[in-house]
N, C-alpha and C positions, 0 to 999 in steps of 0.2 A: 523355603517355598518350593517343594518338589512336586508341583502339579504338572510337570512335564518330566524332563530328564536333566540330571545334574551335569554341571561342567566337570572336567577332569579335576581331581583333587578334592572335590566336594561331595563325591558320591558315597552312598552307603552300599553300593554295589559296583561292579565293573563289567565292561563289555568285552567278552572274549573275541579275539580275532585270530582264529586258527590255533590258539594255544591249547594244550591238553588241560583238562579240568580234573582236578582231584575230587573224587567223590566225597561228599560231606555227610556226616551223620547229622540227623536232625537235632538242633540245639534244644536245650530245655526251655520251656515257656517261662518268661520272666514272671515272678510272683506279682499278683495284682497289688496296687498301692494299698497301704493301710488306710482303712476308713477312719479318719480322725475328725473330731469336732474341734474346730479352732475358734476360740472366743477372744474378744477384745474387751478391755475395760477402760472406761473413761469416767471422770467424775470430779466433783469439787474437792479442793484441798481441805486439810484439817482446819484451816483458819476461816473457811467460808462460814458465815453466820448460820445458814440453814443446815449445813453439815454438822457444825459444832453443837448445835442445839439438839440434834437427834442422832448422834454418832452411833449409839448402841442399837437404835432401831434400824438405822441404815445397814449396819453390819448384819443384823438378823435377817433383813430383807434380802441382802446379797446371799447369805447362807441358804435361805429358802429357795431362791432362784437357782443357785448352783446345784442344790440337791435335786430339783426338778430336772435340770439339764442332765445330771448323772443318771437319773431314773430313765429319762427318754433315750439317752445314749446307750444304756444297757441293752436296749432292744436292737441296736444297730449291729450289722455284721462285724465280727472281730477277725482280725488277721491272725493266722496261726502263730502261736508263741507269744502273743501280746495280751497283757492283762487289760481288764476293762478300764482301769485308771489311765492306761497308756493311750486311750482313745481321745483324751481331751488335753488340749494345750491352751494356755492362757497367755495373751500378749498384754503387757502392762508397761507403762512408762515409769513406774515405780515412784511417782511423786507422792509426797506426804499427804495422807488422807485416803480417798477412795481407792487409789491405785494400790497402796500398801495393804489396806484391809483386804482387798480382793486377792492380792498375791499371797497373803498369809493363808487365806481360806483355800486357795488353790493348792498350795504346798501341803496343807493338812490333808487334802483329799488325794494326794499322790499324783497331781497333774504336773505336766511339764510347764515350766515358767520361762517365757521368752520376753526379753526386754529390748525393744527398739528405742534406744536413748537418743535424745536430741543433741547431746553433747558427749564428750568422752566421759567415762565413768567417774573420774575425779571431779571434773567440773560439774557434772550432774549432781554429785553428792554435795559439792560446795553450795550450789544454788538452792537446792532443796532443803539443806540444813538451816537456812535462814540466819547466817551469821550477821552481826551488826558492825563488826570491825574488819578493817582490811587485813589485819594480822591473822585472824581466824580464817577468813576466806582464802588467803594465800596459802595457809597451812593445808587446808583441805584440797586446794587445787594441786598442790605439790605432793599430795598423798600422805600428809602428816595428820597430827591431831590438833584440834582447836583448844583454846584455853577455856572457853565458856562451856560449862558442863551441859547446859541445855542444848547448845549447838552440837556438842559431842554426841549426845544421846540421839538427836535427830540423824546425825551423820551415820552413827552406828546402825540405826534401823535400816537405812538405805543400803549400807554396806552389807549387812547380813543378808538381805534379800538379793542383792546383786551377786553375791557369792554363790547363791543357790539357783540363779537364773542364767540362761544363755544370753549374752549381751551382743547386740548389734549397735555399735557406737558410731554415731555421726560426728566424727571428730574433725571434719574438714574445716570448721570455722571456730574451733575451740579456743585457739590463741586469741583471735579477735574478740570473741565473746568474753573471755576471761579479762581482757584489758578493759572492756566496757564495764564489766561487773566491779572490778576493783576501783575503777574511776568513779562509778556511781556511789560505792560505799565510802570513798574518800571525801565526797562532797554530797552528803545526804540532802542538803537543801537545794541542790542544783536540779531543777525540774527537767531541764533539757537533757542532762545526762541520764536521768532516770527514764525519761521517755524513749530515748534512743535505745537504751538497754532493753526496755520492755518490748519495743518494736522488733528488734533483732532476735530476741529470744522467742517471741511469739511465732516468727517465721520458722525457726528451728523446731519448735514444738509441733507446729502444723505439719511439717515434713514427717516427723516421727509418727504423728497421728495418722497421716495418710498410709504409711507403711503398716501400722496397726490395723487399719480398716481393710487394706488389700489382703492381709494375711488372715483375716477373720471371716468366719461364716456368719457369726452373730456378734453384735456389739451390745454390751451391757453398759448403760449410762446412768449415773447418779447426777441429776441436774434439776435446778429449780425452775426451769422453763422460762426464764426471764428474757434472755437474749442469745442470739447466735452470732453477734457481731464481733466478739473478741476473737481475733485470729489465734488459733491454737487452743482456745478455751474449750470447755466441755460442750457448750451449746454449738460452737463452730464445728467441733469434731462430730457431734451427732448429726448435724445438718449435712456435713460432707458424706457421712456414711449413708444416709438416706438418699442423697443424690447419686451415689455410686451403687445403689441397689442392695445395700446390706441392711437387714432388719435390725431393729434396735429394741432391746428390752429396757424401757425407761422407768427409772425409780425416782420419784419426787422425794427429796429429803424431808419435805414438810409432811408428806403422807407416804412413808416408805412402803407400807403394806398394800397400797393401792397402785401397784405397778401395772404397766400395760405395754403391749407390743405395738411398735410404730413401724409402718411400712410406707415408703415413699415420702418425698419431701413435703407433700401436701398435708401429711399428718401433723406437721408442726402448726398448721393453722387451726387445728381442732383439738389442741391439748386439753382445753377445759370443757369440751363438749360431751365427754363421755366419762362415766365412772368405770373403775376397773378394780380387779382384785386378783386373787390366786386363780389363774386360768391355766391349769395343767394342759388342757387341750391345745392352747396356743403355743406353749412350749414344745409339746410333742410335734406339732406341725412344723415348727422352725427346725427342730432337730431332724425330722424325717426329710425335709427339703434339702438339708445339708448333707445327710449321710446315705441317702438312697437314690438310686438311679431314677431320674424323672419323677422324684418325689413319691415313688411307689414302694414296692416291697422287694425289688430285685437288688441284691447287693452287688458290689463291683465285681466280685469273682465270677458272676454268672454272665457277664457281658461277652459279646461274640469274640473278642480278641483272644480270650483264653482258650477257646475251642478251635482256633484256626490251625491249619496244618502248614508246617514249614516246608517249602519246596526246594530251597537251596539255590536254584537257578531257574531261569526262564526256559520255556520249551519252544522249539522252532515252530510248532503248530499254532502258537498264539502270537507270533511276531507280525501279523498282517498289518496292524495299525502302524507300528514303528517302521515297517518296511515301506509303507506309503510315505512316511516322513523322510526316510532315507532316499527313496527314489525321486520324490518331487521337491524336497526341501534341502537336500544336502549340497554343500558347496562343491564346485568342480574338483577341488583338491582332494576330496575324499571319495572313496569308491562307493557307489550307490548299492553295490551288491556285497558290501562288507558284512562280516559276521555281526549279529545283533544279540547274541546270547549274553544274558546278564547273570553274574554270580552275586548273590545277595550277601552282604556282610552280616555275619551272625552277631547276636548280642554279646557273646563272649569276646569277639574280636574287635568290637567298636572302640574300646578303650585304647588299644594299641594301634588301631587303624585310623579311620577318618576322624575319630574324636580325639586323637592324641594331641594335636596342637592346642585345642581348647583346654583340655585337662592340664597340659603343661603350663599354659598361661594362667589358669586358675591357681595352680600350686605356687606359681611365682608371684602372685599378688602380695604386696607387703601388708602385714598385719592381719592376714586371714587365717582361719582355722585350716591346718594342713590336711585334715581328713575330709574337708568339704568337697574337694575334687572327687574323692571316692564315692561320696553320696550322690553327686551329680551323675557319675558314671553308672552306678547301680540303679538308682531310682528313675533317672531320666534317659540317659543315652542308651542303655540296654533295652528299655521299653521302646524307645524311638526306633532302634535298629529292627526290632521284631515287627513293629507296626509298618515300618517302611518296606521291609522285605515282603511281608504279606500283601501290602497294598500294591506294590509293583507287580506282583504276580497276578493279582485280581484285575489290575488295570489292563494287562495284556490279555487276560481271558475275556473280559467284557468288551473292550474296544476292538481287540483282534477278532472276536467272534462276530461282531457287527460288520466289520469290513469283509470277512469271509462270506457272510450272508449276502452282502451286496454283490460280491463277485460271483457267487454261486447262482444268484438270481439271474444275472445277465447270461451266464453260461447255460443255464437251463433253457432260457428262451431261445438262444441261438442254437443250442444242441437239439431242441425239438424241431427246428425247421431245417437243419443242415442236411437232412436226407434228400431234399428236393433236387439238387443238381447231381447227387451221387448215386441214389438207388431208386427203385420203383416204389410205389405205394405199398406193395405187398411186403417190403422189407423195412417199413417205417417203424415196426415194433421195437427194434433195437435202439433207435434214437429216442423213442418215447420212454423206453426203460431207463435210458441215460437221464432224460429229463426228470423222470419220477424220482430217481435216486438222489439227484441234486435237490429237488424240492423237499424230499424227506430229510435230507441232511440239514437243510435250513430249519425245518420244523424241529429237528432234534436239538440243534444248537440253541434255538430259541427256548425250547422247553427246558433243556438242561441248565442254561444260563439263568432262566427265571427261577427254577427250582433251587439252584445253588446261590441265588441272590448275589450274583456277581456285581451288579450295579450298586446295590445298597451297601454291600460289604466293602467295596472299593471306596465309596464315599466315606464310610465310617472309619475305616482304618487309615485313610489318607488324612482325615481331620486329626486323628490322634497323632500321626507322625509330624504333621506340620506344626501343631501346637507344641510338641516336645522338641522339635528342631531348634526353635528360638528360645526355649525355656532357660538354658544355662546362662544366657546373657541377662535375663531378668533376675535369676536367682542370685547371681553374684552381687547384684545391687539391692537385694532385698525387695525387689519390686515384683508385683503380680497384678493380675486382673481382679478387681473387686467382684464379689458374687454376682451383682447385677450386670456386669459388663461382659459376661460370657454369652455367646450366641446360643440359640436353641435350634436343634435340628427339626426338620419337618416330621420325621418319623420317630426319632429317638435322640436323646441328648447324652447317651452314655459316653461318646467320645470326649465331650467336654467334661463330663463327670470324671472320667478316667484321668485325663490330662491334669485337671485341677487338683485331684487328690495326689497324683504323682508329684506335682510341684509342692503341694502343701506338706507332703511327707518329708521332703528335703527341708523346707522351711527356711528360716533366716540363717545366714552363716554367722558363726562366732567370729566377728571381724571388727576391726577398728578402721573405719573409713577415713582415710587421710587424703590430702591432695595427691600424694604419690599413688595411692590406691586408685583414685578416680582417674588419674592420667593413664595409668596402665590399662584400666578398663576401656577408657575412651579411645586411646590411640592404637591399642592392640586388638582386643576382643571385639568391641563394638564397631570400630571403623573397618576391621577386616571382614566381619560378617556382613555389614551393610554393603561394602564394596563388592564382595563376592555375589551377593544376591542381585545387586544392580546389574552387574555384568552378565549374570545368568539370564535375567529377564530381557536385557537388551539383545543378547544373542537369540533367545527364544523368540522374541517378537520378530526379528529378521527372518529366522528360519520358518516360522509358521506363515509369515507373509509370502515367502517364496512358495511354500506348499500350496497355499490358497490360489495364488496366481497361476502356478503351473498346472494344478488340477483344472482350473477354469479354462486355461488354454487347451488342455488335452480334451476336455469334454466339448468345447467349442469346435475343435478341429475334427472330432469324430462326427459331430452334427454336420459340419461342412462336407465331410466325405459322404455322409448319407445323402445330402442334397445333390452332390456331384454324381453319385451312383444312380440316383433316380433320373437326373437330368440326362446322363449319358444313355441310359436305357431308352428314355423317350426319344432322344435324338436318333438312336439306332433304329427304333421302331418307325420313326418318321422316314428315315432313309430307306428302310425296307419297303415302305408303301410306294416309294418312287423307284424301287428296284435299284437303288444306289448300292445297297449291300444285299447279300443273300437272305431273304426272309426266313428260310429254314434255319440258318445259323443263328439269326436273332431270336427265333422262337426257342431254340435249344438253350441259348444263353439267358433267357428270361428267368429261369429258375435260379440261376446264380445271382442275378441282380435282385431277385426277391430276398434271397438270404442276406446279401449285402445291405439291402434296404432295411432289413430287420436288425442286423448285427451292429451297424455303426451307431444308430440312435440308441440301441439298447445298452451298449457299452458306454456311450456318452452319458446316458441317464444314470447308469451305475456309478460312474465317476462323479457326476453331479451329486448323487445321493451320498457318496462318501464325503464329498466336500461339505454338504449340508450337515451330515452327522458329526463330522469332526469339528465344525465351526472354527476352522483355523483362523479365519479373519478376526472373529471376536476374541479368541484367545490371544491372538497377536496384539490386539488393542488393549486387552487387560494387562498383558505383560509390559506393553509400552508405557501405560499409565503407571504401573507399579514401579518400573525402572525410573521414571521421572520423579516419582515421590521419594524413592530411595536415594536418588541423586541429590534431591534437595536436603534430605536428612544428612547425607554424607558431607555436603557442603557446610552444614551447620556444625557437624562434628569436627571437620578440619579447621573451621574458624575458631571454635572453642578450644581446640588443642593448642592454639597460639597464645591463649590467655596465660598470664602468670599464675602461679600456684594460689595466690591469695584470692583469685577470682574463679578458681575451679571449684564450684560448689556442688554438693550432692544433688540438689534439686535440678540443676541444669543438666547434669549427666543423666539422671534418672528420667528426666523429661524426654531426652533423645531416645532412650531405650523404650519408653512408652510409645513414642511416635513410631518407632520401627515396629513395635508389637501391633499397633493399630493398623499399619500397612499390611502386615502378615494376615491379620484377621479379615481385613477388607478384601484382600486378594482371594482368600478361601471362600468368602461369601459370594464374590463375583463368579468364581469358578463353579460353585454349586448352582448358581442361578442359570448358568449356561447348560450344564450337563444334568441338572437335577431331574428334568422331565424326560430324558432320553433313555428310557428303559430298553433293554435288549428286546427286539421284536423282529417280526418278519419284514423285509424291506419292500413294503407296498405303499 
């Protein structure tokens, strides 16, 4: 959350204090994210009556829908060096029935197949192969072959698809679920055992279903429309997708050709109210919304980030805002006149610089893909470093420009009247020329800042940077924001589009999530990130509070001086009337008091204007609230870290990552609400 300035050790740039700076060559612009269409599939199993009765028709309907998606995606922008088939990725739980039919169709079309499994691959195979004996189930759980040929055929079908898919295995409860499964098979007449097994597995399937939804732009569901009450079931998954803003292409197995598009949870109340059929326009709209910026025709490579110029370091001419913070908010232990020059960390350096601890921790995670850290560095961290450096420069330009405008405005007023005690009216022209120069400088800064869109570009690039700063912690848990949970900008949503596709390009890790994996994420990466951000916002709130109060005291003091100067003049004038002081000397001093009477309130008003523009008090309040929220999450993390391995579940850790993510997004939205309307302008 770098909506201010980072603490030492957390920065993507550093502040130079008298050290020589090596001249940097401009780094290469990171390539834009690949524009990919991410699909999810959910549906009835092979044994469901409606699916079994129309299996061929369902497969044909799925094939037709997939072909329409391919046709619509073909019009989307393609990243250089990537074939059209590489633009589509299918997420499937690989269950027997709809999942396997869709996975087979996807592989035949050259799509990437990704499987978030609710259990480890062997247990998933054992449960979905439907063995009836403990011996066959145990053999599958241990990676062996069952004796029953039908069970073996089912297991082989799942295994074949698993070998061709990238697996994200939620194995943290596999031992417990396996014991329940074997116990249930050992006593088939025991309803309680069967019920417990069904309940626990439903929770796991629902977790995998949530991952599938969060990773997908569109969900395709084969569902009879009867109920959404079965946790982890098809109806439940479709309802969850609609709640999270993901559109659903619904195929009724009883009438597979009459599929329709569902948007919003209220669509479930009107399933039988409308007829539907092959609607290519609806498919095209879904794909356009997913693959184009703001649902229009501008691909991701045309967004502003690609055309930004890298500056390498901040310029002293744009340090005015940060100098105000240093002068009025710095602790006594730090020099208020210290150097403020920032050298921005380049994308190429972030992996061995500020991002190194995170990457090392990701590489050390047990059971994860060793190349996943490299994908995070290339697709997320390098783009973050670029956006962060650009945004930091624009922040200085915009906010520093406004502070300079306030200062120049006060100087212009005082400079225009300063001739009074110094020269005669015939020499006023020099002071008027000085005033005109300052006013023209204000107009130029305002015109140039508006023309260069300093304000808007700062907002946009900062949003990209903040979304990507937190992204690695979500990615290693396979978590993301569902399509409907991304905010929309008032002018454009390309920053959200860019960040979403950067994260989607990385996708799910090829990982086996175990209690050891979760503990490493919880106590290392997640706890460290939340603690750092809490401490940063705590310090920021204190600093900005000091800035606000000190600016308030300074402006108040200047107004008091103005009152005192006027009062002193009136007192002298009264004394001159009674010949207590020389009237001629008072008359001569009147011009000086006129200048003082203008200067003190003018500079006081300028400081008050800076305080109003900076909104330091509101930013301090936002950071204070953010720090409190992060502190609460950190307390939850520390409490969960004390739990034994058997209680360290994926859902609990992922929920803490989501809670942190929600705080990040809320802070960004609050920041935008404060500065959103403060365009660069003349200080009047």
